[in-house]
N, C-alpha and C positions, 0 to 999 in steps of 0.2 A: 860542490856538481861535479868540474873537471874530473876528481878521483873518482868517482861514481861510474861515469865515462870510463875511464880505464881499466875500473876495476873489471866493469862487463864486458870490456872489449878484450881484455884479459880471458876469459871466457870462451868468446866466441871465437876466437881465432884458431884454437887447438879443435873445436868442432866441426868448422869449417877442414881442417885438416884431414880429420877422421872421417868425415863424410865424403874429402876426394878419392882417400883409401879405398872406403867402400864403393862407391859408383863405379871406381877403375878396375875391383877386383871383381864387381859381379857377371860384368860382362862374360868373362869366362866359365860362371857359370850355365849360361843358355845354350843349350846343345843345338849342334849344326856348322856351319862356318859362314861368313856373312858373304863371300865371294861364291858358294852355291847359290845363298841366296841373287846375289846380283846377277849371275849368271842364269837361272831360271833351270827349265828341263834339257835345256841344251849344255849341261854341266858337263864336262867331261875330270877323270882323277888329274889330266893335265892341265887342263885350263883353268882348274879352281887352285892349282900348285903355282901357275903365273900371275893369277890374280891376287893371289894372296904376298905373292914378295911385292906385287907392285905398290899394295898397302900399306907392307911392313908387316903382315901378320906370323912371317915367317921367323919373325926374330923372339928371343927369349923374352917373359914376360915381364922380369924387370928392366930390362932395356929399354921397353915402349914406357914402363909407368914413369922413367927417369925424363924421358924425352915431354914423354904427354903435361908432367906436373911442372918441367920447365918453360915451356910454355902458357902452362896455366900462369903462371905466376907473372909474363907477360902480356895475361891478357887475351891470350891464344888456345883454343879450343879445338884447334885441330882442322882438318876439314871431312866433308861430310862425305860419305863412301860409292851414294848415289849421284849426286849431283854435281859433287866437286868444288862446291863451294865452301868458303870458310865458314863453319859453327857460329862463331861469332856473330857474325853477317846475319844468318837465318834466325839466329836468338834476337836480334834487336827486333828486326822485322815483324815475329808474331809477337813479342813482347807487348807492344801496347793495347794489342786487342785484350789479352788476357789481364792489362792490369787494370783496365779501364772497366772489365767487367767483376774485379773481385773486391776495389777499393769502390765502386757503386754499388756493389753489395755491403761492402763492410759499412758505408755511411748507412743504406737503409737498416741493416741492422744495429746498428748503435742508436739512430733516433727512434727506432721503433719499441727496441728493447728496452734502451734507457726511462724513454717515454711513460711503456707500459709499466716496468717495474718501480715506477718511483710512484706511479697511479696505486697501484695495486697494495703496493709498501706500505704506504699513508693511510690504507682503508682497508685492512686483512678482516677477512671474515664477512664483509659486506658482499651484495648479490653484484657490485664491480668488479671486486675481486673474482669471485668464483666463474664469473663470466670469461673474463680476460684470461687468466690464469686455467682456466679449460682450454681456452683457444692456443695459449702457448706450448699446450701439452698436443694436441691438433696440428701445432705448427712443426714440432719434432719430429712427430713421427709419419709426417708427410713427406714420399720422397721426391726429391728434388726435379728429379727430370719428370716426374709423371706431371709436377707441378707448372714446370714451363711450358709441357704441351697444354695445361689447360687454359694456362694467362692468354697463351698464343693463340688456342682455338678463337677463344672470347676476344679480347684486345685486339685482335690481329684479323682472324679471319671473318666474324661476323661482325665487329662492329665497323674495323677499317680505321680506329683509331691509329694505331701504332702499327709498323713494318714489320713484317717477318722476319726477314733476313735485316737487321741492321745495323751491322757494322758501317759503319763508315768514318774514315781516320779524320784528328780533329784536325788538322792541318789542312784537308779538303774543304768542311763545311763543320764549325763548330755545334750550329743549333742540330742538325742532321745527326751529329754523333751525340750530342746530349739525349734526343729522340731515343736513338736507337738503341740507348742503355737500359732505358725504364723497365723495361719488362725483364731481361737476364737479372738486372739488378734487384726485382722484387723475387725473382726465385730464386737468388741467391740470400738475399738480405731478411726474407720472413723468417725461415729457416731457425740462420744464425741470429734473429733478432729473437727469438723466442729461446735461444738459449740464454742470451743475456739476461734478456727479459726476468728469467725464473732465479737468475743469483741477482740482480737487483733487488727483486724483491724481497730475497730471505737478506742479504747486506742491510736493506733500508728498516726491513724490521725487527732486525737486531739491534740498529743503531740507535732508532727511535724509542727500543726497549732500556738504554742505558742508565745510567742513576745521571747522567749530566745531563738527560735534557727533563728533567723533573725541575731537575738547579735551575736550568736557563729558563725554563716557564714559571716559577718561584720567584726571579729577578724580574720576571715582567717582560722578557723576552716574548717577542710575536710570535705565535707560531710558523707562519709560514718563514719567516728568519731562523728558526729552529729546522725547520724541515729543509732547505733549500742551502742557507748555508754552512751548516753542519752537519744535518742529516746526511742528504744527499753525499758531501765532501768526504764524507767517512766511508760512503759505502760504496766509492767508485773503487778503494783497493782490492775488494773480491771481483770487481764489475771488468778491470783491466786485466786480469787475470783471465778472465772467462771472455774476452777479445779476443787475447791472443788464440788460446785454442779454436775461437771461431775463425778465424780467418785462417788457422792450419786445414781447416777442414774446408775450407772456401778454395782453396787453391787444389785440394784432391777434387772436388764437386764441379767445379770450373771447367776443369777438362771434358766431362761428362757433358755440362750445361753448354760447351761450344759445338757438340755437333746438332744439339737441338735449336739454338738461332744460326747455325751454321755460322760462327766466328772462326777466324782464320787466328787461331791461336796457339799458342803453346801446346793443346791436348792433342788438338789434330798432328801436331808435327810428332808429338810422343807417339802417338799410336802408328804413324805408317813408318817413322822410325825402328819399332819395336818389331813392327812386322816384317820389314826389309833388315832386320837386323845391322840396323846403322847405326854401330857401338858412338861413333863420335856423337852423334844426336842425342841418341840416348842418354850420353854420359853428360852433355851440355844441360840440357832439360833436367836430369833430376838435380844436377849439381847448384841451376840458376834457379831450383825451387827449395832446395832447401835453403840457400842464402837469402831469396826471401823470408824466408820462415825467421832464420836465426837474425837477422834485419829488425825485423817487426818486434819479434821476442826482448831486442836492445833497447826498441823504443820504449817499449810497454815496462820496460826495467826501468827505464832512466826516468820515464812519468811516475809510476811507483817511488823513486826517493823522490820526486818533488811533494807529492802526494803526504809520504811521510817521510820525515827526517830521521826517524829511528832507522830505515834501512839504509841510509850511507853509510858509505866506511868510513872509520873513525880517522 
């Protein structure tokens, strides 16, 4: 198992290196000057040149990249142009809200997706299968921000069961933190659950149609044991891949859902930094997002190796 972890890390580290180069390079494609965006309508060529010199924007790009990448190796992502605060501290302040929403949504997606997929996959062609499969089509098609507004209107505005603005740090009140995550997690998780459910159903149908199923049944193995000990385990291989894709989608969608539920996460930070051309913040958010995706895919690859020994390197 240790070889598998080292093998996957060998692929993850070059990916992070490539992402860091791309993230730094993309800032040069943005038109305009960050100094002009900071100064606003009162900007003059002289004042723009002065601010650019203060921020180090007048230096050659290779020199700036070497300095930025050297700081990155020590966990320093630079300083935000507008606030003057370390980017690392600003990301650490916003990250808990985003991660809470994403992993809450992922939990909902896995529970709903695997549950619905197993039910429909073990009853193909039945009324239950048709109804639930039709529901997954609706879940994939519905826009997440619209679903979030519907859930907020019904459960927060009309019924008053849940708060409209739900973010409360875990350190302040764990119960309010969990209560505030219900609607955002459902908004993210229902669409993701529909994707996982379709993959689970297809994998279950294929798994139960394999010759070993008939062999186990002929040997007298109970059907529930065939379904849940052998069928579900073999079906989890493609489901893991679907979970990785779902997680990546949730990161992008969460930036929009944060606006719906007024979450102080990375999404709002990314939006303000892009509008204000605060490049260190843009670089930090994009790099952190890419790192999360690579890390989760690494965990999924390890889980794939645990389920399927043939995938482990020799």
